[in-house]
C-alpha positions in Angstrom: 95.4 95.1 61.0 92.3 97.3 60.9 92.9 101.0 61.5 89.9 102.7 63.2 88.8 106.3 62.4 89.8 109.4 64.4 86.8 110.5 66.3 85.8 113.7 68.1 83.1 113.3 70.8 81.8 115.9 73.2 79.3 115.1 75.9 77.7 117.1 78.8 76.1 116.0 82.0 74.1 119.1 83.0 71.6 117.5 85.5 71.7 115.8 88.9 72.6 112.1 89.0 73.6 111.4 85.5 76.1 108.7 84.3 77.8 108.4 81.0 80.4 106.1 79.4 82.1 107.3 76.2 84.3 105.0 74.1 86.6 106.2 71.4 86.6 103.0 69.4 83.5 100.8 70.4 83.7 97.3 69.0 87.5 97.3 69.1 88.7 93.8 68.0 91.9 91.8 68.2 94.7 93.3 66.2 92.9 96.5 65.6 94.7 99.8 65.6 92.8 102.5 67.5 92.1 105.9 66.1 93.5 109.1 67.5 90.3 110.2 69.3 89.4 113.3 71.2 86.8 112.8 74.0 85.6 115.7 76.1 83.0 115.6 78.9 81.6 118.3 81.2 79.8 117.6 84.5 77.8 120.6 85.8 75.7 119.2 88.7 75.9 116.9 91.7 76.2 113.1 92.0 77.2 112.4 88.4 79.8 110.1 86.9 81.6 109.9 83.6 83.9 107.3 82.1 86.1 108.0 79.1 88.0 105.3 77.3 90.4 105.8 74.4 89.5 102.6 72.7 87.0 100.2 74.4 86.2 98.6 77.7 87.5 95.2 76.4 90.7 93.2 76.7 93.3 94.3 74.2 95.3 91.3 73.1 97.1 89.9 70.1 98.9 92.7 68.3 96.4 95.4 69.1 97.6 98.9 69.3 95.9 101.9 71.0 95.6 105.2 69.3 97.0 108.5 70.5 94.0 109.7 72.3 93.1 112.9 74.2 90.6 112.6 77.1 89.4 115.6 79.0 86.9 116.0 81.8 85.8 119.3 83.4 83.8 118.9 86.7 81.9 121.8 88.4 79.6 119.9 90.7 80.1 117.8 93.8 79.9 114.2 94.9 80.9 113.4 91.3 83.3 110.9 89.8 85.4 110.6 86.7 87.4 107.7 85.3 89.7 108.2 82.3 91.4 105.2 80.6 93.9 105.7 77.8 93.2 102.5 76.0 91.2 99.5 77.4 90.0 97.5 80.3 93.1 95.2 80.2 96.1 94.4 78.0 97.8 91.1 77.2 99.9 89.3 74.6 101.7 92.0 72.5 99.2 94.7 72.9 100.6 98.2 73.0 99.0 101.4 74.4 99.0 104.7 72.6 100.6 107.9 73.6 97.6 109.4 75.4 96.8 112.7 77.1 94.4 112.5 80.0 93.2 115.5 81.9 90.6 115.9 84.6 89.8 119.3 86.3 87.8 119.1 89.5 89.4 121.9 91.5 86.1 123.6 92.1 84.3 120.5 93.4 83.8 118.8 96.7 83.6 115.1 97.6 84.7 114.1 94.1 86.9 111.2 93.0 89.1 111.2 89.9 90.9 108.2 88.5 93.3 108.3 85.5 94.9 105.2 84.0 97.3 105.8 81.1 96.7 102.5 79.4 94.6 99.8 81.1 92.0 100.2 83.8 92.8 96.7 85.0 95.8 94.5 84.5 98.7 94.3 82.0 100.2 90.9 81.3 102.0 88.9 78.6 104.3 91.3 76.7 101.9 94.2 76.8 103.6 97.6 76.7 102.2 100.9 77.9 102.4 104.1 75.8 104.2 107.3 76.8 101.2 109.0 78.4 100.6 112.4 80.1 98.2 112.4 83.0 97.0 115.7 84.7 94.4 116.0 87.5 93.2 118.6 90.0 90.9 118.0 92.9 89.0 120.2 95.4 87.6 120.1 98.9 87.6 116.6 100.4 88.3 115.1 97.0 90.7 112.5 95.9 92.7 111.6 92.8 94.4 108.3 91.8 96.8 108.4 88.8 98.6 105.4 87.3 100.9 105.8 84.3 100.0 102.4 82.9 97.8 99.9 84.8 95.0 100.5 87.2 95.5 97.0 88.4 98.8 95.0 88.3 101.6 94.4 85.8 102.9 90.9 85.4 104.8 88.5 83.0 106.9 90.7 80.7 104.6 93.7 80.8 106.5 97.0 80.3 105.5 100.4 81.4 105.8 103.5 79.2 107.7 106.7 80.0 104.8 108.6 81.6 104.3 112.1 83.1 101.9 112.4 86.0 100.9 115.7 87.6 98.3 116.1 90.3 97.3 119.3 92.2 95.2 119.5 95.3 93.2 122.7 95.8 90.9 121.6 98.6 90.8 122.1 102.3 91.1 118.4 102.8 91.9 115.6 100.3 94.8 113.7 98.8 96.4 112.4 95.6 98.0 109.0 94.9 100.4 108.7 92.0 102.0 105.5 90.7 104.3 105.6 87.7 103.4 102.2 86.3 100.9 100.0 88.2 98.4 101.1 90.8 98.7 97.7 92.6 101.6 95.3 92.1 104.4 94.4 89.6 105.3 90.7 89.5 107.0 88.3 87.2 109.4 90.1 84.9 107.5 93.3 84.7 109.5 96.4 84.0 108.6 100.0 84.9 109.1 103.0 82.6 111.1 106.1 83.3 108.3 108.2 84.8 108.0 111.8 86.1 105.6 112.3 89.0 104.7 115.7 90.5 102.3 116.5 93.4 101.4 120.1 94.2 99.4 121.3 97.2 98.1 124.9 97.0 97.9 127.4 99.8 94.3 126.3 100.5 95.3 122.7 101.5 95.2 122.2 105.3 95.0 118.4 105.8 96.0 115.6 103.4 98.8 115.4 100.9 100.3 113.2 98.2 101.6 109.7 98.0 104.0 109.0 95.2 105.4 105.7 94.0 107.8 105.6 91.1 106.6 102.2 89.9 104.0 100.2 91.8 101.5 101.6 94.3 101.6 98.5 96.5 104.4 96.0 95.8 107.1 94.7 93.5 108.1 91.0 93.6 109.7 88.2 91.6 112.0 89.7 89.1 110.1 93.0 88.6 112.4 96.0 87.8 111.7 99.6 88.5 112.4 102.4 86.1 114.5 105.5 86.6 111.9 107.9 88.0 111.7 111.5 89.2 109.3 112.2 92.1 108.6 115.8 93.2 106.4 117.3 95.9 105.6 121.0 95.9 103.7 122.8 98.7 102.6 126.5 98.2 101.8 128.5 101.3 102.0 127.0 104.8 99.5 124.1 105.1 98.8 123.1 108.7 99.1 119.3 108.2 99.8 118.7 104.6 102.7 116.3 103.8 104.1 114.1 101.0 105.4 110.5 101.0 107.7 109.6 98.2 108.8 106.1 97.4 111.2 105.5 94.5 109.9 102.1 93.5 107.1 100.5 95.6 106.1 100.5 99.3 107.0 96.8 99.5 109.8 94.9 97.6 110.2 91.2 97.8 111.7 88.2 95.9 114.4 89.4 93.5 113.0 92.8 92.8 115.3 95.5 91.4 114.9 99.2 92.1 115.5 101.9 89.6 117.8 104.9 89.9 115.4 107.5 91.2 115.4 111.1 92.1 113.2 112.2 95.0 112.6 115.8 95.9 110.4 116.8 98.9 108.5 119.9 99.6 108.7 122.6 102.3 106.8 120.4 104.7 107.9 117.4 106.9 108.0 114.6 104.3 108.9 110.9 104.1 111.3 109.8 101.4 112.3 106.2 100.6 114.7 105.7 97.8 113.5 102.2 97.0 110.8 100.7 99.4 109.5 101.0 102.9 109.8 97.3 103.7 111.7 94.4 102.1 111.2 90.6 102.0 114.1 89.1 99.9 113.8 85.5 98.7 117.4 85.1 99.7 119.9 87.3 101.6 120.7 90.3 99.3 118.4 89.1 96.5 116.7 92.5 96.3 118.8 95.2 94.5 118.3 98.8 95.3 118.8 101.6 92.8 121.4 104.4 93.0 119.0 107.1 94.3 119.2 110.8 95.0 117.1 112.1 97.9 116.4 115.8 98.7 113.9 116.4 101.4 113.5 120.1 100.7 112.4 122.2 103.7 110.7 120.9 106.8 111.9 118.2 109.2 112.1 115.2 106.9 112.7 111.5 107.4 114.9 109.8 104.8 115.8 106.3 103.8 118.1 105.7 100.9 117.6 101.9 100.8 120.1 99.3 99.6 122.9 100.4 97.2 124.8 103.7 97.1 122.6 106.7 97.5 123.1 110.5 97.7 121.4 112.7 100.2 121.2 116.4 99.1 120.6 119.3 101.5 120.0 122.8 100.4 120.0 125.9 102.7 116.8 125.9 104.9 116.6 122.1 104.8 115.3 121.9 108.4 116.0 119.2 111.0 116.3 116.0 109.0 117.1 112.4 109.9 118.8 109.9 107.6 117.7 106.5 109.0 120.0 104.2 107.1 123.2 106.0 106.1 125.5 103.3 104.9 123.1 100.7 106.4 120.6 100.2 103.6 122.0 96.9 102.4 121.3 95.4 105.8 117.5 95.8 105.1 117.8 93.2 102.4 120.3 90.9 104.1 123.2 92.0 102.0 126.7 92.1 103.5 128.1 94.1 100.5 129.8 97.3 101.5 127.7 100.5 100.9 128.9 104.0 100.4 126.2 106.7 100.6 127.0 110.4 100.2 125.8 113.6 101.8 125.8 116.6 99.5 126.4 119.8 101.4 127.5 122.0 98.5 124.7 124.5 99.0 126.0 125.4 102.5 129.3 126.7 101.2 131.7 124.8 103.5 135.3 125.6 102.6 136.7 122.1 103.3 136.4 118.9 105.3 137.9 120.6 108.4 135.0 123.1 108.3 132.4 120.3 108.0 134.0 118.0 110.7 134.0 120.9 113.2 130.2 121.0 113.2 129.6 117.3 113.7 129.1 115.8 117.1 127.2 112.9 118.8 123.9 113.6 120.6 122.9 111.9 123.8 121.8 108.8 121.9 125.2 108.5 120.3 124.0 109.5 116.8 126.1 111.9 114.7 124.5 115.3 114.2 125.7 117.7 111.5 124.9 121.2 112.7 124.6 123.1 109.4 123.0 126.3 110.9 121.1 127.2 114.0 118.0 125.8 112.4 119.3 123.1 110.0 120.6 119.8 111.2 121.1 116.3 109.9 121.0 113.4 112.3 122.5 110.0 111.2 120.6 107.4 113.0 122.9 104.6 114.3 126.1 106.3 113.1 128.8 107.7 115.3 130.8 110.8 114.5 134.0 108.8 114.6 132.7 106.6 111.7 132.5 109.6 109.3 135.1 110.5 106.8 135.7 113.2 104.2 134.8 110.7 101.5 131.2 110.5 102.9 130.6 114.1 101.9 130.3 116.3 98.8 131.5 119.8 99.8 
């Protein structure tokens, strides 16, 4: 195995309409071990684009191993673009990504797109394994960011995601961020997601837009793909007029025999959408999809919550707003499972003395749904569940 040197490369794009691709290890060959490279780029004008790649824009295969690279882009123009790739174009066989740090700062820009991929810009296949990467991005007015912990495309075969940390901050009047813990697109075959931490923050300047977070795949998980145990958090500063966050523990769509991880989802102070596993399901046989044991906390705002299949816990803190749990003890039905399910509602923060105190504030609304009246402003509606069906064992007091 050939160990490549550790390089430090700095480039600037000071003029209008420039484009530059910087490779940490050009000529990277099969079974090479990449250097620990530091690549830095600065864009100072409009309509420019930079691509930074930790190793090379080639397919890493065999026993290739990426170095532990640091890629940084600072953008101060507009209508610009930046793509940061921790290792290579694609990864297969037994290739392994390095533990890379990717950072792109475009918070002063407008109409700028930023894409960060922890390991491969495209697909990961075979037994390829992603590194434990750190991805950080900030975007400005009408700008967008896309962050994927491992693959910018899909993960298939026995590909395995690293344990990545993704953080995106939106500073602009309009815009949005998309974060996927493992694959930007799909996870198929026997692909396994890492245990990732995803955080989206909207500043007080944000008025329209928001963040979309998927713990594992940005589009779908199918076959025997398995999600990691992920932590997804949305933070909103100030009072944006129409900002929101959508948090999905595993992937928007789960099909085949996919298996969800045990995820923690924490919403912001805005009306958010939280799905413990997926938004839609297509099992290959009744009950073939297994959900994780997830914890959902919508934060403030009037949130919509779906735990998904398996036993989930819904946590409510004071000031939680008027929330709806759409599948309390009904998540298994979404995948055709007849197995009993026992979800929990955690009300510890509200200080109820006992079950009698809780039961006294629960009643059915005109639609026959149980409503838990926590305060004058905080309620929990259990869609499709009657008050008579609830018991002390459904609550954490």
